[in-house]
N, C-alpha and C positions, 0 to 999 in steps of 0.2 A: 768894261774893257772891250767887248765884240762891239758895241756900236760905236766905239772909237775906230776900232781895225774897219767895218764897213764903211766909215766916214771916209777914213782914209784910202779906201779902194783895194784892200786888202784881200784876196779870195780863200776861201775857206774849202773849198773843194781838193785842193792841194796842200798838204801838211808843211812841206820842206818850205814853201817859201813863207806860209805862216809863221815858223818859226822864225826865220831870219828877219823878216817885216817885225815881228815881235821882239827879238834882240835888238836891232837894228834902232826902231823906236825908242826902246828903252835905254839905250846906250844914250841916242839924242836926249832924251828927256833927263836922263840923270848928269849930263854934262850942264842942263840947265837950271835944273832942280834939286839937286842932289842925289842921293844914291836911291834913285827909284830902278836900275836895271834889273835888280834881282825880281822886283813886284812885275816889272814889264816882261822879263823873259819867262817868268813863270805864270803867264796867260794861257800856258799851254794847257792848263785845267780845263776838262770836258772837252779839249781837240781827239780828233783821231788821227794817228799817222803809223805809218807801215814802218818808217825809218828815223831815227833821229838825226837832224845831220850832222856830218863827223865831225865836227869841229862843237857842236853844242855841249857834248860831256866831255871833260880832259879824262876822265876816268869814267869807267862805264862797267856796270855787273847786273844782270837780270837773272830772274829767278820765277821759274814757272809754279804758282801756288796750287795749280789745280782747280777741279770743279769745285764750285760753292755753291749750292742751290740749282738755279738755272744757268749761271756764269762760270766761265775761267776765269783766273786772275793769275796775274802776275806783277813782279814789283822789280823796279829798276832801281840801281843805286847810282846817282848821277852826280861825280864830283866836277864841280867847277871851280874858276880861281876863287870867288866869293864866298863859296863853302859847298855843303854835298846836300842832297837831298835824296829822300825817298819818293817816288812814283809809285802809286798804287794803280794799277792798270787793269781794264777789264776786257777780255778779246770781243769783239763785235761782227767779226766777220773774215771771210778770206777773198781777197781779190781772186781774179780771174786765172792769174799765174799763181795760186794757192799760198800767198803770203798773206801772214796775220796782219789784220789791223786792229790797233790795240787804241782803247781810250783811257787818257787819261782820269781819272776820278777823283785822286787826291793828292796833294802834294804835301810834305812832312819837309819842309827846311831844316836842316842840319847843323848851322852855323859849320865854321872851320874846322875839321878834325884836327886835332893832335896828332903829330908824328908816331904816337905808341896806341892808337883809337882807331878802330875799324866800324865800319856801318855794316851791319848784317840783316839779310833778309831770310836765312833759313838756318834749320842747326840751335835754335834756343826755343826751350820751354818754360813754360810759366808753371812752378811747383805746383803739386796738389791740383794742376789745371790742365784739363784735354783741349786745348784750344788750337785752330789752326790759324797760322799765320803771326807769328809774333817776329817784330821788327828791333832792332836792338842797336846802340852804340856801344860798344865794349873797347876795355882798356887791356892791352896785354902788359904783364907784370910778372916775370919770371916765371914763365911759359904757362901762365895762365891766363885766364880773361875774366877779368870783371865786369859784370853790364852796370853800364854807367847811366843810361837812359834808354826803354823799352816801351814800345805800342804794341796793342794787339789790335789784330785787325777786325771791325765787325761787319761783316760782308752783308747783314741786312740794310745797314745805313750807307755801306762803303766808307766807313769814317774811321780813323786813327786813334784809338782811346789810350790815353797815358796808363802806363803801369807803374808799381813799385818797383823800380830796378832790383831791388834783394830778393825780390820773388820771381826771377828771371833768370835762368841756367843757360847759359850759352858753352857749348862744346864743340871744337872741331872735330869735323870726320876723321874719324882716325883711318891710317893710310896703312896698308898692307906693305908688311917689311920686305925689301928686297932680299932676295939671296943671292949672291953673286954664283 
């Protein structure tokens, strides 16, 4: 993928044009060859950025996971028309303007979520395990969240490991009651 973009003259020093070119070429190849836009647009894995383009994710949520070993990590939940994604990202450095530069180290496609499903990047724990960083897709049913799919982050390898969803509990943070 990188060789293709270099051949096409896409500059890697400015991540916004890279993402735009990535999506543009993905859409063109998808029109010619079939459903490749998803793969082409996800060519951001391994790339650095400060801000994703405003229209890259139609729905967006991020969470700072904190320091694990020598690095700080975060997760982005990116909702796009073809589906949702988890982006595991590592803090690389800060710009001269003190803006964080992130590197996408792992992407997990989630397909299209149902209306009663949520992608969570915080608030989940595996039963009898003390793991930092559990990602999950949960279903909301009768004011209760049921874990449908789950992954643990292996920070040493920067990989997502599938978990048995029945061993993962996700609870929303309790909101304080407002007293009038």
